[in-house]
CHARMM-style PDB file with segment names, atoms N, HN, CA, C and O in Angstrom:
ATOM      1  N   MET     1     -43.289 -21.070  71.848  1.00  0.00      PROA
ATOM      2  CA  MET     1     -44.777 -20.580  70.678  1.00  0.00      PROA
ATOM      3  C   MET     1     -45.267 -21.628  70.868  1.00  0.00      PROA
ATOM      4  O   MET     1     -44.773 -22.750  70.981  1.00  0.00      PROA
ATOM      5  N   PRO     2     -46.918 -21.033  70.933  1.00  0.00      PROA
ATOM      6  CA  PRO     2     -47.849 -22.015  70.814  1.00  0.00      PROA
ATOM      7  C   PRO     2     -48.121 -22.569  69.347  1.00  0.00      PROA
ATOM      8  O   PRO     2     -47.880 -22.008  68.278  1.00  0.00      PROA
ATOM      9  N   GLN     3     -48.741 -23.937  69.601  1.00  0.00      PROA
ATOM     10  HN  GLN     3     -48.937 -24.392  70.469  1.00  0.00      PROA
ATOM     11  CA  GLN     3     -49.061 -24.352  68.127  1.00  0.00      PROA
ATOM     12  C   GLN     3     -50.367 -24.176  67.605  1.00  0.00      PROA
ATOM     13  O   GLN     3     -51.358 -24.106  68.332  1.00  0.00      PROA
ATOM     14  N   CYS     4     -50.402 -24.102  66.360  1.00  0.00      PROA
ATOM     15  HN  CYS     4     -49.597 -24.159  65.769  1.00  0.00      PROA
ATOM     16  CA  CYS     4     -51.672 -23.908  65.530  1.00  0.00      PROA
ATOM     17  C   CYS     4     -52.619 -24.775  65.966  1.00  0.00      PROA
ATOM     18  O   CYS     4     -53.776 -24.379  66.112  1.00  0.00      PROA
ATOM     19  N   GLY     5     -52.294 -25.955  66.209  1.00  0.00      PROA
ATOM     20  HN  GLY     5     -51.355 -26.277  66.091  1.00  0.00      PROA
ATOM     21  CA  GLY     5     -53.456 -26.923  66.596  1.00  0.00      PROA
ATOM     22  C   GLY     5     -54.316 -27.483  65.184  1.00  0.00      PROA
ATOM     23  O   GLY     5     -54.634 -28.669  65.096  1.00  0.00      PROA
ATOM     24  N   SER     6     -54.555 -26.755  64.397  1.00  0.00      PROA
ATOM     25  HN  SER     6     -54.296 -25.792  64.469  1.00  0.00      PROA
ATOM     26  CA  SER     6     -55.634 -27.020  63.271  1.00  0.00      PROA
ATOM     27  C   SER     6     -55.848 -28.541  63.431  1.00  0.00      PROA
ATOM     28  O   SER     6     -55.060 -29.064  64.220  1.00  0.00      PROA
ATOM     29  N   GLN     7     -56.627 -29.248  62.928  1.00  0.00      PROA
ATOM     30  HN  GLN     7     -57.267 -28.824  62.288  1.00  0.00      PROA
ATOM     31  CA  GLN     7     -56.921 -30.614  63.068  1.00  0.00      PROA
ATOM     32  C   GLN     7     -57.303 -31.051  61.378  1.00  0.00      PROA
ATOM     33  O   GLN     7     -57.879 -30.311  60.580  1.00  0.00      PROA
ATOM     34  N   ALA     8     -56.751 -32.612  61.078  1.00  0.00      PROA
ATOM     35  HN  ALA     8     -56.283 -33.213  61.726  1.00  0.00      PROA
ATOM     36  CA  ALA     8     -57.579 -32.922  59.529  1.00  0.00      PROA
ATOM     37  C   ALA     8     -57.556 -34.554  59.477  1.00  0.00      PROA
ATOM     38  O   ALA     8     -56.466 -35.123  59.541  1.00  0.00      PROA
ATOM     39  N   HSD     9     -58.464 -35.116  59.389  1.00  0.00      PROA
ATOM     40  HN  HSD     9     -59.349 -34.653  59.337  1.00  0.00      PROA
ATOM     41  CA  HSD     9     -58.205 -36.600  59.321  1.00  0.00      PROA
ATOM     42  C   HSD     9     -57.680 -36.948  58.133  1.00  0.00      PROA
ATOM     43  O   HSD     9     -58.440 -36.538  57.256  1.00  0.00      PROA
ATOM     44  N   LEU    10     -56.562 -37.617  57.583  1.00  0.00      PROA
ATOM     45  HN  LEU    10     -55.944 -37.951  58.296  1.00  0.00      PROA
ATOM     46  CA  LEU    10     -55.934 -38.611  57.187  1.00  0.00      PROA
ATOM     47  C   LEU    10     -56.456 -39.760  56.587  1.00  0.00      PROA
ATOM     48  O   LEU    10     -56.379 -40.700  57.379  1.00  0.00      PROA
ATOM     49  N   LEU    11     -57.026 -40.124  55.367  1.00  0.00      PROA
ATOM     50  HN  LEU    11     -57.089 -39.361  54.723  1.00  0.00      PROA
ATOM     51  CA  LEU    11     -57.479 -41.383  55.090  1.00  0.00      PROA
ATOM     52  C   LEU    11     -56.318 -42.451  53.815  1.00  0.00      PROA
ATOM     53  O   LEU    11     -56.139 -42.348  52.602  1.00  0.00      PROA
ATOM     54  N   VAL    12     -55.976 -43.034  54.462  1.00  0.00      PROA
ATOM     55  HN  VAL    12     -56.121 -43.117  55.448  1.00  0.00      PROA
ATOM     56  CA  VAL    12     -54.640 -43.782  53.602  1.00  0.00      PROA
ATOM     57  C   VAL    12     -55.758 -44.690  52.813  1.00  0.00      PROA
ATOM     58  O   VAL    12     -56.432 -45.305  53.640  1.00  0.00      PROA
ATOM     59  N   THR    13     -56.100 -44.918  51.657  1.00  0.00      PROA
ATOM     60  HN  THR    13     -55.553 -44.418  50.986  1.00  0.00      PROA
ATOM     61  CA  THR    13     -56.254 -46.156  50.480  1.00  0.00      PROA
ATOM     62  C   THR    13     -56.141 -46.949  49.908  1.00  0.00      PROA
ATOM     63  O   THR    13     -56.014 -46.383  48.822  1.00  0.00      PROA
ATOM     64  N   LEU    14     -56.075 -47.897  49.717  1.00  0.00      PROA
ATOM     65  HN  LEU    14     -56.178 -48.357  50.599  1.00  0.00      PROA
ATOM     66  CA  LEU    14     -55.936 -48.442  48.609  1.00  0.00      PROA
ATOM     67  C   LEU    14     -57.035 -49.129  47.898  1.00  0.00      PROA
ATOM     68  O   LEU    14     -58.182 -48.998  48.324  1.00  0.00      PROA
ATOM     69  N   THR    15     -56.682 -50.166  46.392  1.00  0.00      PROA
ATOM     70  HN  THR    15     -55.750 -50.272  46.045  1.00  0.00      PROA
ATOM     71  CA  THR    15     -57.530 -50.339  45.846  1.00  0.00      PROA
ATOM     72  C   THR    15     -57.322 -52.173  46.291  1.00  0.00      PROA
ATOM     73  O   THR    15     -56.289 -52.800  46.526  1.00  0.00      PROA
ATOM     74  N   ALA    16     -59.166 -52.750  46.266  1.00  0.00      PROA
ATOM     75  HN  ALA    16     -60.005 -52.241  46.074  1.00  0.00      PROA
ATOM     76  CA  ALA    16     -59.152 -53.842  46.298  1.00  0.00      PROA
ATOM     77  C   ALA    16     -58.670 -54.809  45.159  1.00  0.00      PROA
ATOM     78  O   ALA    16     -59.282 -54.556  44.121  1.00  0.00      PROA
ATOM     79  N   GLU    17     -57.884 -55.706  45.036  1.00  0.00      PROA
ATOM     80  HN  GLU    17     -57.386 -55.912  45.879  1.00  0.00      PROA
ATOM     81  CA  GLU    17     -57.298 -56.350  44.390  1.00  0.00      PROA
ATOM     82  C   GLU    17     -58.463 -56.728  43.398  1.00  0.00      PROA
ATOM     83  O   GLU    17     -59.510 -57.099  43.928  1.00  0.00      PROA
ATOM     84  N   GLY    18     -58.415 -56.683  42.156  1.00  0.00      PROA
ATOM     85  HN  GLY    18     -57.564 -56.382  41.725  1.00  0.00      PROA
ATOM     86  CA  GLY    18     -59.122 -57.005  41.093  1.00  0.00      PROA
ATOM     87  C   GLY    18     -60.588 -56.551  40.876  1.00  0.00      PROA
ATOM     88  O   GLY    18     -61.500 -57.257  40.447  1.00  0.00      PROA
ATOM     89  N   THR    19     -60.684 -54.706  41.401  1.00  0.00      PROA
ATOM     90  HN  THR    19     -59.943 -54.132  41.750  1.00  0.00      PROA
ATOM     91  CA  THR    19     -61.668 -54.300  41.577  1.00  0.00      PROA
ATOM     92  C   THR    19     -61.492 -52.840  41.242  1.00  0.00      PROA
ATOM     93  O   THR    19     -60.302 -52.530  41.181  1.00  0.00      PROA
ATOM     94  N   LEU    20     -62.408 -51.768  40.987  1.00  0.00      PROA
ATOM     95  HN  LEU    20     -63.374 -52.019  41.036  1.00  0.00      PROA
ATOM     96  CA  LEU    20     -62.001 -50.210  40.584  1.00  0.00      PROA
ATOM     97  C   LEU    20     -62.391 -49.592  42.212  1.00  0.00      PROA
ATOM     98  O   LEU    20     -62.307 -48.367  42.294  1.00  0.00      PROA
ATOM     99  N   THR    21     -62.780 -50.291  43.423  1.00  0.00      PROA
ATOM    100  HN  THR    21     -62.848 -51.287  43.355  1.00  0.00      PROA
ATOM    101  CA  THR    21     -63.333 -49.731  44.336  1.00  0.00      PROA
ATOM    102  C   THR    21     -62.168 -49.405  45.125  1.00  0.00      PROA
ATOM    103  O   THR    21     -61.203 -50.151  44.954  1.00  0.00      PROA
ATOM    104  N   ASN    22     -62.047 -48.505  45.910  1.00  0.00      PROA
ATOM    105  HN  ASN    22     -62.831 -47.900  46.049  1.00  0.00      PROA
ATOM    106  CA  ASN    22     -60.911 -48.049  47.025  1.00  0.00      PROA
ATOM    107  C   ASN    22     -61.390 -47.903  49.042  1.00  0.00      PROA
ATOM    108  O   ASN    22     -62.051 -47.160  49.768  1.00  0.00      PROA
ATOM    109  N   ILE    23     -60.536 -49.142  49.160  1.00  0.00      PROA
ATOM    110  HN  ILE    23     -60.000 -49.746  48.570  1.00  0.00      PROA
ATOM    111  CA  ILE    23     -61.051 -48.716  50.002  1.00  0.00      PROA
ATOM    112  C   ILE    23     -59.996 -48.251  51.927  1.00  0.00      PROA
ATOM    113  O   ILE    23     -58.821 -48.619  51.933  1.00  0.00      PROA
ATOM    114  N   VAL    24     -60.385 -47.718  52.919  1.00  0.00      PROA
ATOM    115  HN  VAL    24     -61.339 -47.419  52.914  1.00  0.00      PROA
ATOM    116  CA  VAL    24     -59.721 -47.112  53.852  1.00  0.00      PROA
ATOM    117  C   VAL    24     -58.948 -48.218  54.183  1.00  0.00      PROA
ATOM    118  O   VAL    24     -59.339 -49.385  54.170  1.00  0.00      PROA
ATOM    119  N   ARG    25     -58.090 -47.909  54.414  1.00  0.00      PROA
ATOM    120  HN  ARG    25     -57.773 -46.961  54.424  1.00  0.00      PROA
ATOM    121  CA  ARG    25     -56.525 -49.122  54.901  1.00  0.00      PROA
ATOM    122  C   ARG    25     -56.305 -48.546  56.272  1.00  0.00      PROA
ATOM    123  O   ARG    25     -56.597 -49.289  57.209  1.00  0.00      PROA
ATOM    124  N   ARG    26     -55.688 -46.961  56.640  1.00  0.00      PROA
ATOM    125  HN  ARG    26     -55.451 -46.357  55.879  1.00  0.00      PROA
ATOM    126  CA  ARG    26     -56.126 -46.870  57.555  1.00  0.00      PROA
ATOM    127  C   ARG    26     -56.394 -45.018  57.721  1.00  0.00      PROA
ATOM    128  O   ARG    26     -56.538 -44.224  56.792  1.00  0.00      PROA
ATOM    129  N   ARG    27     -56.396 -44.718  59.209  1.00  0.00      PROA
ATOM    130  HN  ARG    27     -56.280 -45.363  59.964  1.00  0.00      PROA
ATOM    131  CA  ARG    27     -57.260 -43.536  59.236  1.00  0.00      PROA
ATOM    132  C   ARG    27     -56.373 -42.614  60.401  1.00  0.00      PROA
ATOM    133  O   ARG    27     -56.684 -42.883  61.561  1.00  0.00      PROA
ATOM    134  N   ILE    28     -55.494 -41.745  60.259  1.00  0.00      PROA
ATOM    135  HN  ILE    28     -55.242 -41.526  59.317  1.00  0.00      PROA
ATOM    136  CA  ILE    28     -54.672 -40.784  60.750  1.00  0.00      PROA
ATOM    137  C   ILE    28     -55.165 -39.481  61.684  1.00  0.00      PROA
ATOM    138  O   ILE    28     -55.293 -38.539  60.901  1.00  0.00      PROA
ATOM    139  N   GLU    29     -55.375 -39.207  62.557  1.00  0.00      PROA
ATOM    140  HN  GLU    29     -55.272 -39.971  63.193  1.00  0.00      PROA
ATOM    141  CA  GLU    29     -55.556 -37.983  62.730  1.00  0.00      PROA
ATOM    142  C   GLU    29     -54.352 -37.014  62.858  1.00  0.00      PROA
ATOM    143  O   GLU    29     -53.285 -37.404  63.332  1.00  0.00      PROA
ATOM    144  N   LEU    30     -54.555 -35.663  62.399  1.00  0.00      PROA
ATOM    145  HN  LEU    30     -55.421 -35.347  62.013  1.00  0.00      PROA
ATOM    146  CA  LEU    30     -53.118 -34.752  61.942  1.00  0.00      PROA
ATOM    147  C   LEU    30     -53.640 -33.477  63.002  1.00  0.00      PROA
ATOM    148  O   LEU    30     -54.813 -33.171  63.220  1.00  0.00      PROA
ATOM    149  N   ARG    31     -52.744 -33.012  63.429  1.00  0.00      PROA
ATOM    150  HN  ARG    31     -51.792 -33.261  63.253  1.00  0.00      PROA
ATOM    151  CA  ARG    31     -52.788 -31.790  63.958  1.00  0.00      PROA
ATOM    152  C   ARG    31     -51.429 -30.831  63.651  1.00  0.00      PROA
ATOM    153  O   ARG    31     -50.325 -31.329  63.872  1.00  0.00      PROA
ATOM    154  N   CYS    32     -51.530 -29.394  63.117  1.00  0.00      PROA
ATOM    155  HN  CYS    32     -52.427 -28.989  62.938  1.00  0.00      PROA
ATOM    156  CA  CYS    32     -50.959 -28.471  62.603  1.00  0.00      PROA
ATOM    157  C   CYS    32     -49.477 -28.393  63.746  1.00  0.00      PROA
ATOM    158  O   CYS    32     -49.738 -28.090  64.910  1.00  0.00      PROA
ATOM    159  N   THR    33     -48.568 -28.559  63.525  1.00  0.00      PROA
ATOM    160  HN  THR    33     -48.356 -28.805  62.579  1.00  0.00      PROA
ATOM    161  CA  THR    33     -47.454 -28.448  64.660  1.00  0.00      PROA
ATOM    162  C   THR    33     -46.677 -26.704  64.008  1.00  0.00      PROA
ATOM    163  O   THR    33     -45.635 -26.237  64.467  1.00  0.00      PROA
ATOM    164  N   LEU    34     -47.280 -26.225  63.209  1.00  0.00      PROA
ATOM    165  HN  LEU    34     -48.127 -26.605  62.836  1.00  0.00      PROA
ATOM    166  CA  LEU    34     -47.012 -24.628  63.218  1.00  0.00      PROA
ATOM    167  C   LEU    34     -47.033 -23.739  64.078  1.00  0.00      PROA
ATOM    168  O   LEU    34     -47.795 -23.919  65.028  1.00  0.00      PROA
ATOM    169  N   GLU    35     -46.470 -22.886  64.048  1.00  0.00      PROA
ATOM    170  HN  GLU    35     -45.851 -22.740  63.276  1.00  0.00      PROA
ATOM    171  CA  GLU    35     -47.004 -21.877  65.205  1.00  0.00      PROA
ATOM    172  C   GLU    35     -48.086 -21.274  64.755  1.00  0.00      PROA
ATOM    173  O   GLU    35     -48.345 -20.900  63.611  1.00  0.00      PROA
ATOM    174  N   GLU    36     -48.648 -21.209  65.639  1.00  0.00      PROA
ATOM    175  HN  GLU    36     -48.438 -21.512  66.569  1.00  0.00      PROA
ATOM    176  CA  GLU    36     -49.879 -20.137  65.690  1.00  0.00      PROA
ATOM    177  C   GLU    36     -49.618 -19.033  65.082  1.00  0.00      PROA
ATOM    178  O   GLU    36     -48.713 -18.209  65.211  1.00  0.00      PROA
ATOM    179  N   GLY    37     -50.873 -19.139  64.132  1.00  0.00      PROA
ATOM    180  HN  GLY    37     -51.609 -19.809  64.027  1.00  0.00      PROA
ATOM    181  CA  GLY    37     -50.875 -17.603  63.162  1.00  0.00      PROA
ATOM    182  C   GLY    37     -50.492 -17.433  61.920  1.00  0.00      PROA
ATOM    183  O   GLY    37     -50.761 -16.509  61.153  1.00  0.00      PROA
ATOM    184  N   HSD    38     -49.656 -18.654  61.712  1.00  0.00      PROA
ATOM    185  HN  HSD    38     -49.438 -19.405  62.336  1.00  0.00      PROA
ATOM    186  CA  HSD    38     -48.799 -18.952  60.511  1.00  0.00      PROA
ATOM    187  C   HSD    38     -49.339 -18.757  59.612  1.00  0.00      PROA
ATOM    188  O   HSD    38     -50.523 -19.083  59.683  1.00  0.00      PROA
ATOM    189  N   LEU    39     -48.897 -18.167  58.316  1.00  0.00      PROA
ATOM    190  HN  LEU    39     -47.935 -17.902  58.259  1.00  0.00      PROA
ATOM    191  CA  LEU    39     -49.715 -18.400  57.061  1.00  0.00      PROA
ATOM    192  C   LEU    39     -49.583 -19.619  55.692  1.00  0.00      PROA
ATOM    193  O   LEU    39     -48.572 -20.320  55.709  1.00  0.00      PROA
ATOM    194  N   GLY    40     -50.198 -19.752  55.001  1.00  0.00      PROA
ATOM    195  HN  GLY    40     -51.020 -19.183  54.987  1.00  0.00      PROA
ATOM    196  CA  GLY    40     -50.447 -20.398  54.193  1.00  0.00      PROA
ATOM    197  C   GLY    40     -50.729 -22.102  54.762  1.00  0.00      PROA
ATOM    198  O   GLY    40     -51.320 -22.192  55.839  1.00  0.00      PROA
ATOM    199  N   LEU    41     -50.408 -23.130  54.214  1.00  0.00      PROA
ATOM    200  HN  LEU    41     -49.928 -23.057  53.339  1.00  0.00      PROA
ATOM    201  CA  LEU    41     -51.159 -24.423  54.269  1.00  0.00      PROA
ATOM    202  C   LEU    41     -50.676 -24.531  55.848  1.00  0.00      PROA
ATOM    203  O   LEU    41     -49.608 -24.050  56.227  1.00  0.00      PROA
ATOM    204  N   HSD    42     -51.587 -25.215  56.707  1.00  0.00      PROA
ATOM    205  HN  HSD    42     -52.455 -25.606  56.399  1.00  0.00      PROA
ATOM    206  CA  HSD    42     -51.284 -26.043  57.754  1.00  0.00      PROA
ATOM    207  C   HSD    42     -50.326 -27.662  57.768  1.00  0.00      PROA
ATOM    208  O   HSD    42     -50.567 -28.447  56.850  1.00  0.00      PROA
ATOM    209  N   ARG    43     -49.350 -28.028  58.763  1.00  0.00      PROA
ATOM    210  HN  ARG    43     -49.154 -27.390  59.508  1.00  0.00      PROA
ATOM    211  CA  ARG    43     -48.702 -28.978  58.919  1.00  0.00      PROA
ATOM    212  C   ARG    43     -48.304 -30.020  59.992  1.00  0.00      PROA
ATOM    213  O   ARG    43     -47.899 -29.878  61.146  1.00  0.00      PROA
ATOM    214  N   ASP    44     -48.584 -31.253  59.139  1.00  0.00      PROA
ATOM    215  HN  ASP    44     -48.914 -31.369  58.202  1.00  0.00      PROA
ATOM    216  CA  ASP    44     -48.157 -32.090  60.465  1.00  0.00      PROA
ATOM    217  C   ASP    44     -46.539 -32.770  60.254  1.00  0.00      PROA
ATOM    218  O   ASP    44     -46.309 -33.652  59.426  1.00  0.00      PROA
ATOM    219  N   GLU    45     -45.685 -32.285  61.000  1.00  0.00      PROA
ATOM    220  HN  GLU    45     -45.871 -31.568  61.673  1.00  0.00      PROA
ATOM    221  CA  GLU    45     -44.456 -32.557  61.185  1.00  0.00      PROA
ATOM    222  C   GLU    45     -44.172 -34.068  61.691  1.00  0.00      PROA
ATOM    223  O   GLU    45     -43.074 -34.493  61.331  1.00  0.00      PROA
ATOM    224  N   ASN    46     -44.777 -34.751  62.282  1.00  0.00      PROA
ATOM    225  HN  ASN    46     -45.669 -34.406  62.574  1.00  0.00      PROA
ATOM    226  CA  ASN    46     -44.791 -35.860  62.155  1.00  0.00      PROA
ATOM    227  C   ASN    46     -44.946 -37.090  61.603  1.00  0.00      PROA
ATOM    228  O   ASN    46     -44.280 -38.126  61.570  1.00  0.00      PROA
ATOM    229  N   ASN    47     -46.580 -36.511  60.939  1.00  0.00      PROA
ATOM    230  HN  ASN    47     -47.120 -35.671  60.966  1.00  0.00      PROA
ATOM    231  CA  ASN    47     -46.593 -37.392  59.353  1.00  0.00      PROA
ATOM    232  C   ASN    47     -46.222 -36.985  57.980  1.00  0.00      PROA
ATOM    233  O   ASN    47     -46.288 -37.754  57.021  1.00  0.00      PROA
ATOM    234  N   LYS    48     -45.777 -35.583  57.902  1.00  0.00      PROA
ATOM    235  HN  LYS    48     -45.724 -34.958  58.681  1.00  0.00      PROA
ATOM    236  CA  LYS    48     -45.167 -35.401  57.070  1.00  0.00      PROA
ATOM    237  C   LYS    48     -46.265 -34.821  55.642  1.00  0.00      PROA
ATOM    238  O   LYS    48     -46.134 -34.890  54.420  1.00  0.00      PROA
ATOM    239  N   GLU    49     -47.191 -34.330  56.426  1.00  0.00      PROA
ATOM    240  HN  GLU    49     -47.297 -34.274  57.419  1.00  0.00      PROA
ATOM    241  CA  GLU    49     -48.492 -34.040  55.385  1.00  0.00      PROA
ATOM    242  C   GLU    49     -48.679 -32.352  55.632  1.00  0.00      PROA
ATOM    243  O   GLU    49     -48.182 -31.584  56.456  1.00  0.00      PROA
ATOM    244  N   GLU    50     -49.478 -32.196  54.700  1.00  0.00      PROA
ATOM    245  HN  GLU    50     -49.882 -32.820  54.031  1.00  0.00      PROA
ATOM    246  CA  GLU    50     -49.829 -30.590  54.369  1.00  0.00      PROA
ATOM    247  C   GLU    50     -51.651 -30.604  54.208  1.00  0.00      PROA
ATOM    248  O   GLU    50     -52.413 -31.457  53.754  1.00  0.00      PROA
ATOM    249  N   TRP    51     -51.856 -29.434  54.727  1.00  0.00      PROA
ATOM    250  HN  TRP    51     -51.237 -28.740  55.096  1.00  0.00      PROA
ATOM    251  CA  TRP    51     -53.584 -29.274  54.237  1.00  0.00      PROA
ATOM    252  C   TRP    51     -54.178 -27.668  54.444  1.00  0.00      PROA
ATOM    253  O   TRP    51     -53.847 -26.819  55.272  1.00  0.00      PROA
ATOM    254  N   GLU    52     -54.764 -27.639  53.810  1.00  0.00      PROA
ATOM    255  HN  GLU    52     -55.033 -28.329  53.138  1.00  0.00      PROA
ATOM    256  CA  GLU    52     -56.021 -26.134  53.999  1.00  0.00      PROA
ATOM    257  C   GLU    52     -57.078 -26.226  54.523  1.00  0.00      PROA
ATOM    258  O   GLU    52     -57.895 -27.145  54.466  1.00  0.00      PROA
ATOM    259  N   THR    53     -57.115 -25.086  55.164  1.00  0.00      PROA
ATOM    260  HN  THR    53     -56.451 -24.339  55.210  1.00  0.00      PROA
ATOM    261  CA  THR    53     -58.163 -25.379  56.477  1.00  0.00      PROA
ATOM    262  C   THR    53     -59.427 -25.065  55.589  1.00  0.00      PROA
ATOM    263  O   THR    53     -59.418 -24.408  54.547  1.00  0.00      PROA
ATOM    264  N   ILE    54     -60.799 -25.808  56.349  1.00  0.00      PROA
ATOM    265  HN  ILE    54     -60.806 -26.342  57.195  1.00  0.00      PROA
ATOM    266  CA  ILE    54     -62.190 -25.869  55.789  1.00  0.00      PROA
ATOM    267  C   ILE    54     -62.785 -25.158  57.342  1.00  0.00      PROA
ATOM    268  O   ILE    54     -62.807 -25.590  58.495  1.00  0.00      PROA
ATOM    269  N   GLU    55     -63.147 -24.115  56.826  1.00  0.00      PROA
ATOM    270  HN  GLU    55     -63.129 -23.764  55.890  1.00  0.00      PROA
ATOM    271  CA  GLU    55     -63.680 -23.709  58.331  1.00  0.00      PROA
ATOM    272  C   GLU    55     -64.729 -24.356  58.559  1.00  0.00      PROA
ATOM    273  O   GLU    55     -65.387 -24.716  57.583  1.00  0.00      PROA
ATOM    274  N   GLY    56     -65.172 -24.677  59.851  1.00  0.00      PROA
ATOM    275  HN  GLY    56     -64.638 -24.384  60.644  1.00  0.00      PROA
ATOM    276  CA  GLY    56     -65.510 -24.740  61.423  1.00  0.00      PROA
ATOM    277  C   GLY    56     -65.680 -26.416  61.266  1.00  0.00      PROA
ATOM    278  O   GLY    56     -66.561 -26.988  61.908  1.00  0.00      PROA
ATOM    279  N   ARG    57     -64.793 -27.147  60.383  1.00  0.00      PROA
ATOM    280  HN  ARG    57     -64.077 -26.683  59.862  1.00  0.00      PROA
ATOM    281  CA  ARG    57     -64.791 -28.569  60.817  1.00  0.00      PROA
ATOM    282  C   ARG    57     -63.257 -28.523  60.279  1.00  0.00      PROA
ATOM    283  O   ARG    57     -62.609 -27.588  59.810  1.00  0.00      PROA
ATOM    284  N   PRO    58     -62.810 -30.320  60.601  1.00  0.00      PROA
ATOM    285  CA  PRO    58     -61.226 -30.868  60.598  1.00  0.00      PROA
ATOM    286  C   PRO    58     -61.509 -30.967  59.089  1.00  0.00      PROA
ATOM    287  O   PRO    58     -62.664 -30.798  58.699  1.00  0.00      PROA
ATOM    288  N   SER    59     -60.203 -31.316  57.944  1.00  0.00      PROA
ATOM    289  HN  SER    59     -59.264 -31.454  58.262  1.00  0.00      PROA
ATOM    290  CA  SER    59     -60.433 -31.247  56.692  1.00  0.00      PROA
ATOM    291  C   SER    59     -60.186 -32.811  56.519  1.00  0.00      PROA
ATOM    292  O   SER    59     -59.975 -33.555  57.477  1.00  0.00      PROA
ATOM    293  N   THR    60     -60.243 -33.289  55.001  1.00  0.00      PROA
ATOM    294  HN  THR    60     -60.415 -32.685  54.223  1.00  0.00      PROA
ATOM    295  CA  THR    60     -59.911 -34.687  55.258  1.00  0.00      PROA
ATOM    296  C   THR    60     -58.495 -34.799  53.903  1.00  0.00      PROA
ATOM    297  O   THR    60     -58.557 -34.234  52.812  1.00  0.00      PROA
ATOM    298  N   VAL    61     -57.584 -35.479  54.282  1.00  0.00      PROA
ATOM    299  HN  VAL    61     -57.534 -35.938  55.169  1.00  0.00      PROA
ATOM    300  CA  VAL    61     -56.338 -35.574  53.386  1.00  0.00      PROA
ATOM    301  C   VAL    61     -56.883 -36.822  53.033  1.00  0.00      PROA
ATOM    302  O   VAL    61     -57.577 -37.442  53.839  1.00  0.00      PROA
ATOM    303  N   LEU    62     -56.551 -37.400  51.512  1.00  0.00      PROA
ATOM    304  HN  LEU    62     -55.987 -36.896  50.857  1.00  0.00      PROA
ATOM    305  CA  LEU    62     -56.358 -38.161  51.067  1.00  0.00      PROA
ATOM    306  C   LEU    62     -55.189 -38.746  50.592  1.00  0.00      PROA
ATOM    307  O   LEU    62     -54.331 -37.931  50.250  1.00  0.00      PROA
ATOM    308  N   ARG    63     -54.819 -40.288  50.435  1.00  0.00      PROA
ATOM    309  HN  ARG    63     -55.516 -40.950  50.713  1.00  0.00      PROA
ATOM    310  CA  ARG    63     -53.594 -40.283  50.171  1.00  0.00      PROA
ATOM    311  C   ARG    63     -53.665 -41.718  49.524  1.00  0.00      PROA
ATOM    312  O   ARG    63     -54.347 -42.591  50.061  1.00  0.00      PROA
ATOM    313  N   HSD    64     -53.072 -41.917  48.557  1.00  0.00      PROA
ATOM    314  HN  HSD    64     -52.518 -41.207  48.121  1.00  0.00      PROA
ATOM    315  CA  HSD    64     -53.967 -43.702  47.982  1.00  0.00      PROA
ATOM    316  C   HSD    64     -52.223 -44.363  47.938  1.00  0.00      PROA
ATOM    317  O   HSD    64     -51.211 -43.845  47.464  1.00  0.00      PROA
ATOM    318  N   GLU    65     -52.358 -45.295  48.431  1.00  0.00      PROA
ATOM    319  HN  GLU    65     -53.180 -45.716  48.815  1.00  0.00      PROA
ATOM    320  CA  GLU    65     -51.288 -46.080  48.455  1.00  0.00      PROA
ATOM    321  C   GLU    65     -51.125 -47.434  47.815  1.00  0.00      PROA
ATOM    322  O   GLU    65     -52.102 -47.979  48.330  1.00  0.00      PROA
ATOM    323  N   ASP    66     -50.553 -48.408  47.019  1.00  0.00      PROA
ATOM    324  HN  ASP    66     -49.760 -47.965  46.601  1.00  0.00      PROA
ATOM    325  CA  ASP    66     -50.844 -49.504  46.440  1.00  0.00      PROA
ATOM    326  C   ASP    66     -50.065 -50.339  46.733  1.00  0.00      PROA
ATOM    327  OT1 ASP    66     -50.175 -51.475  46.273  1.00  0.00      PROA
TER     328      ASP     66
END
């Protein structure tokens, strides 16, 4: 069965030492691996991330790591 293919950007952030500023450490392109027409959240099985769709553009997902 065809995959959904919805896209999102995952931004992995960390806090710069001694500041309150978050910086982007990595940017990962996500693609939904569920079947086309699925219900609920999109899911990228390779990166273990889920997201909601924003109509007309890829979503942005943030994950903070220390």
